[in-house]
Each structure stands twice: as structure tokens, then as C-alpha cells.
C-alpha positions as CSV (number, residue, x, y, z in Angstrom):
1,M,0.2,0.1,-0.1
2,K,1.2,3.5,-0.8
3,Q,-0.1,6.7,0.2
4,I,1.3,10.6,0.1
5,I,0.6,12.7,3.0
6,L,0.6,16.5,2.0
7,I,0.9,19.0,4.7
8,T,0.1,22.7,3.5
9,D,-1.1,25.8,4.9
10,G,-2.0,27.9,1.6
11,C,-3.0,27.5,-2.0
12,S,-1.0,26.4,-5.0
13,N,0.2,29.7,-7.2
14,V,1.9,27.9,-10.0
15,G,1.8,24.6,-12.0
16,V,-0.9,21.8,-12.5
17,D,-4.2,21.8,-10.5
18,P,-3.1,19.9,-7.4
19,A,-6.3,18.2,-7.9
20,A,-5.6,16.8,-11.0
21,A,-2.1,15.9,-9.9
22,A,-3.7,13.9,-6.9
23,A,-6.3,12.2,-9.1
24,Q,-3.5,10.8,-11.3
25,A,-1.9,9.6,-8.0
26,Y,-5.0,7.9,-7.3
27,E,-5.4,6.0,-10.9
28,D,-1.7,4.9,-10.1
29,G,-3.0,3.2,-7.0
30,I,-1.4,5.7,-4.3
31,V,-3.9,7.8,-2.1
32,V,-3.5,11.2,-1.5
33,N,-4.3,12.7,2.1
34,V,-4.0,16.4,2.8
35,I,-3.7,18.3,6.1
36,G,-4.3,22.0,6.0
37,V,-2.4,23.8,9.0
38,L,-4.6,26.5,10.4
39,D,-2.7,29.6,11.1
40,G,-4.5,32.0,13.8
41,G,-7.4,29.7,13.5
42,D,-7.8,30.7,9.7
43,L,-6.7,28.8,6.6
44,G,-8.8,31.1,4.1
45,E,-11.9,30.1,2.5
46,R,-9.7,29.3,-0.8
47,G,-7.3,27.3,0.7
48,A,-9.6,25.0,2.9
49,A,-11.6,24.4,-0.4
50,E,-8.1,23.4,-2.1
51,V,-7.4,21.0,0.5
52,E,-10.4,19.2,0.4
53,R,-10.6,19.0,-3.5
54,I,-7.1,17.7,-3.2
55,A,-8.0,14.7,-1.3
56,A,-11.4,14.2,-2.9
57,A,-9.8,13.8,-6.0
58,G,-6.7,11.3,-4.4
59,G,-9.4,8.8,-3.1
60,G,-8.1,10.1,0.4
61,M,-8.9,12.5,3.7
62,S,-8.7,15.9,4.5
63,R,-8.2,17.7,7.8
64,L,-7.6,21.2,9.1
65,V,-5.4,21.4,12.3
66,H,-3.7,23.6,14.3
67,A,0.3,22.9,14.5
68,K,0.2,21.4,17.6
69,D,-2.2,18.7,16.5
70,L,-0.2,17.7,13.3
71,A,1.8,14.9,14.6
72,R,-1.2,13.4,15.8
73,T,-3.4,13.9,13.0
74,V,-0.6,12.4,10.9
75,Q,-0.6,9.3,12.5
76,M,-4.6,9.1,12.4
77,M,-4.4,9.7,8.8
78,T,-2.1,7.0,8.2
79,R,-3.7,4.3,10.1
80,Q,-7.4,5.3,8.8
81,T,-6.4,5.2,5.1
82,V,-4.6,1.7,5.6
83,A,-7.7,0.2,6.8
84,H,-9.9,1.9,4.6
85,T,-8.1,0.4,1.7
86,I,-7.9,-2.9,3.5
87,R,-11.7,-2.8,3.9
88,Q,-12.1,-1.6,0.1
89,V,-10.1,-4.9,-0.9
90,V,-12.0,-7.2,1.3
91,H,-15.5,-5.9,-0.1
92,T,-14.3,-6.2,-3.6
93,E,-13.3,-10.0,-2.6
94,L,-16.3,-10.8,-1.2
95,S,-18.3,-9.2,-4.0
96,T,-16.1,-11.4,-6.6
97,I,-17.1,-14.5,-4.3
98,M,-20.6,-14.1,-2.9
99,G,-22.3,-11.7,-5.5
100,K,-22.3,-7.7,-6.0
101,D,-22.4,-5.5,-3.4
102,T,-21.7,-8.2,-0.4
103,D,-20.8,-6.2,2.7
104,I,-19.0,-7.8,5.7
105,A,-22.1,-6.9,7.6
106,A,-24.1,-9.2,5.5
107,L,-22.2,-12.2,6.4
108,P,-23.2,-14.7,9.6
109,P,-21.8,-13.5,12.5
110,D,-18.9,-16.4,12.6
111,K,-17.9,-15.9,9.2
112,R,-17.6,-11.8,10.0
113,A,-15.7,-12.4,12.8
114,Q,-13.2,-14.4,10.8
115,V,-13.0,-11.9,8.5
116,V,-12.5,-8.9,10.8
117,E,-9.7,-10.9,12.2
118,V,-8.1,-11.1,8.8
119,M,-8.4,-7.7,8.0
120,D,-7.2,-6.5,11.7
121,Q,-4.1,-8.9,10.7
122,L,-3.6,-7.2,7.4
123,N,-3.7,-4.0,8.9
124,E,-0.7,-4.7,10.9
125,K,1.6,-6.8,8.5
126,A,0.7,-5.1,5.2
127,S,3.4,-3.5,3.6
128,L,3.2,0.2,3.4
129,Q,5.0,3.2,2.0
130,V,4.4,6.9,3.2
131,A,5.8,9.9,1.3
132,L,5.1,13.1,3.3
133,L,5.3,16.0,1.3
134,I,5.5,19.3,3.0
135,D,5.0,22.6,2.0
136,A,8.1,24.9,2.5
137,S,6.5,28.5,1.3
138,G,7.6,31.4,3.2
139,S,4.0,31.2,5.3
140,M,5.0,27.7,6.7
141,R,8.2,28.8,8.2
142,A,6.9,29.0,11.9
143,K,5.1,25.5,11.4
144,L,8.0,23.4,10.4
145,P,9.2,22.2,13.8
146,A,5.5,20.7,14.1
147,A,6.3,19.1,10.7
148,A,9.6,17.7,11.6
149,E,7.9,16.5,15.2
150,A,5.4,15.0,12.8
151,V,7.9,13.3,10.7
152,R,9.5,11.9,13.9
153,D,5.9,10.7,15.5
154,L,5.0,9.0,12.2
155,M,8.3,6.9,11.7
156,L,8.0,5.7,15.6
157,S,4.5,4.8,14.7
158,L,5.3,2.9,11.8
159,Q,8.4,1.3,13.1
160,A,5.5,-0.3,15.8
161,R,3.7,-2.1,12.7
162,R,4.7,-5.6,12.2
163,G,4.6,-5.0,8.6
164,K,7.4,-3.3,6.2
165,S,6.9,0.3,6.5
166,E,9.0,2.7,4.9
167,L,8.8,6.8,4.9
168,A,10.2,9.2,2.2
169,V,10.2,12.8,3.2
170,F,10.0,15.6,0.5
171,H,9.7,19.6,0.8
172,Y,8.5,21.8,-1.7
173,P,9.6,24.2,-3.4
174,G,13.1,22.9,-3.4
175,S,16.4,24.5,-4.1
176,M,18.0,25.2,-7.3
177,E,14.6,25.5,-9.4
178,R,13.6,22.1,-8.1
179,V,9.8,22.1,-7.9
180,A,10.2,19.6,-5.1
181,E,13.7,18.3,-2.8
182,L,13.9,14.8,-1.3
183,D,15.0,15.3,2.0
184,H,15.1,11.7,3.2
185,G,14.6,8.8,0.8
186,W,12.7,5.5,1.7
187,S,13.4,4.3,5.4
188,A,12.4,2.3,8.0
189,D,14.5,4.2,10.5
190,L,14.7,7.6,10.0
191,Q,17.3,9.7,11.9
192,G,17.7,13.4,12.6
193,A,14.1,14.2,11.6
194,D,14.4,17.4,13.8
195,K,17.3,18.5,11.5
196,L,15.1,18.0,8.1
197,F,14.5,21.3,7.8
198,Q,16.9,23.7,8.9
199,K,18.6,24.8,5.7
200,L,15.5,25.3,3.4
201,N,15.5,28.4,1.0
202,M,12.0,30.1,2.3
203,K,10.3,30.8,-1.0
204,G,6.8,32.4,-1.9
205,T,5.6,30.0,-4.6
206,T,3.6,27.3,-3.9
207,P,3.8,24.5,-6.5
208,T,1.6,22.0,-4.8
209,G,0.5,20.1,-8.3
210,P,3.8,19.9,-10.0
211,A,5.5,18.7,-6.3
212,I,3.1,16.0,-6.0
213,I,4.0,14.8,-9.6
214,E,7.6,14.8,-8.6
215,V,6.5,12.4,-5.4
216,L,4.8,10.3,-7.8
217,K,7.9,9.8,-10.3
218,Y,10.1,9.0,-7.4
219,M,7.2,6.4,-6.3
220,G,7.5,5.1,-9.6
221,A,4.1,5.7,-10.2
222,Y,4.1,8.1,-12.9
223,Q,4.9,7.4,-16.4
224,S,3.1,9.8,-18.8
225,A,0.7,12.5,-17.6
226,P,-2.6,12.7,-18.9
227,A,-3.0,15.2,-21.9
228,G,-2.1,18.8,-21.1
229,L,-0.7,18.0,-17.7
230,D,2.8,18.4,-18.4
231,D,2.3,21.4,-20.8
232,L,0.9,23.0,-17.6
233,E,3.5,22.3,-15.2
234,E,5.0,25.2,-15.0
235,Q,2.7,27.6,-16.2
236,P,1.4,29.9,-13.4
237,L,-2.2,29.8,-11.6
238,E,-3.7,32.3,-13.8
239,A,-2.8,30.6,-16.9
240,R,-4.1,27.2,-16.3
241,E,-7.0,28.4,-13.9
242,G,-9.7,28.2,-16.6
243,L,-8.8,24.6,-17.5
244,F,-9.5,23.1,-14.3
245,R,-11.9,25.1,-12.7
246,D,-14.7,22.7,-13.0
247,Y,-12.7,19.6,-12.4
248,M,-14.2,17.4,-10.2
249,V,-14.4,13.8,-8.9
């Protein structure tokens, strides 16, 4: 199982629509969850709407949280997404064996208990890759210590699972004209999480869509863009807004 957790506090303002990029991730079997980090109790109407839209397109969950609750929310999202994915797989298998739309609740009590037990085991034993993608635009500066804490706590949570669990960490925008930068590659034992973001070059642009695409490339899921995505990656928001304004999932 693979998932991306996007942590941001603002709106994308350059490149491809992040909802379109998230939809591409979901099509490639990668769930995209989004956490909007509140600033003074507010994310802004447009920012909150974008957080929800990206998660909906990526088949994941969205949450708006204060920085102090970020670590707990990241762990919760990871666990819930794994459980949801396993439930979907089991539901599909049951429908194949027992008929269309057969749900776990429709099983006899003894069979239902066996299925739930298998789901619990899968929840702990299934292999998992989580890519954290962290907005490092200028307005996130004060929130990066909370992001580093979230990375550390998520790694501890993943290490407690019995299945193989790996974490990779990215921030965006990157340095030297990079859309996104890999801070730490796949690892089951992340060291120095508190030092991940000490040397960032904070910028004003927020290329969320292109950053998601870069993570997909790293995860080996992005082969070629749907029509129009590659052409739009480096265009400013105003240039591509009309094309994706009515984008729905």
C-alpha cells in the first residue's frame, strides 16, 4: 500500500492543478491525504476548499488542524487510510465470491468475525510506503518545527507495525529551481528528523501540483501525464485556472 500525505497551509499558485495531480496519483494506486495547517485559526476560504478538493481527487482524507495537533493527525490519517484500503480490498473480494455489493455486515456472525480478524492482521502486517510532502513556502516557516515533530512521530508509529513500513520526506519548492526536494529517501529508521528542515530556502511560490507529480515519479507510479498535464506544470495559476476550474471527481 502506498500513500502521500500533503501538509500545507496555503493555496497553490503555480503549475498544474493539484487536484488533477492527485487524481493521477489515485489512478496509479496511491492515495493522497491532505492536512491543512491552520494559521491563527484560519486557513482562508480558498485554501480550505483546495485542501478538500485535492483529498477528494486523491481518494484520501482531508483535515484542518492547528500546528500543535499535526503529529497526531498524521498518524491518525495513516492508520485510517490503511484500514480503509484493506476494507475496500476485502469488500471487492467478497463481492467477487458472493455476489455484487456483498458487505462484511451481511455475513453470518461467525464468518464476519473471521473476516474482521483477517482485516486486523492485514492492517498490521501489510507493507506500507508513506511519502510526506511538506509545503515549505514562506508562510510555513513558523510551522516547520511541528512538521519535523510529525515526521519523527510517524516514523515511531510505523516502526511499531509488524509489516514492512517505509517513509520518505519531501519539501517544496526545492532549491536550485527544483519543484520538490527529497529530504530523506525510503527508510524504516529515519534519523535526525528534527534537522530535516534547518537549511531551507523559503520561497513565496507554492507549486503543489508539480510537487505531487515529482513524488509520483519518485514512487515509480508516474509514467506519462494525461493530456495537458506536462504542458501546464510550469504555467502560473492564472494561465491554467480556466482549464481546471470545473474539475470534479
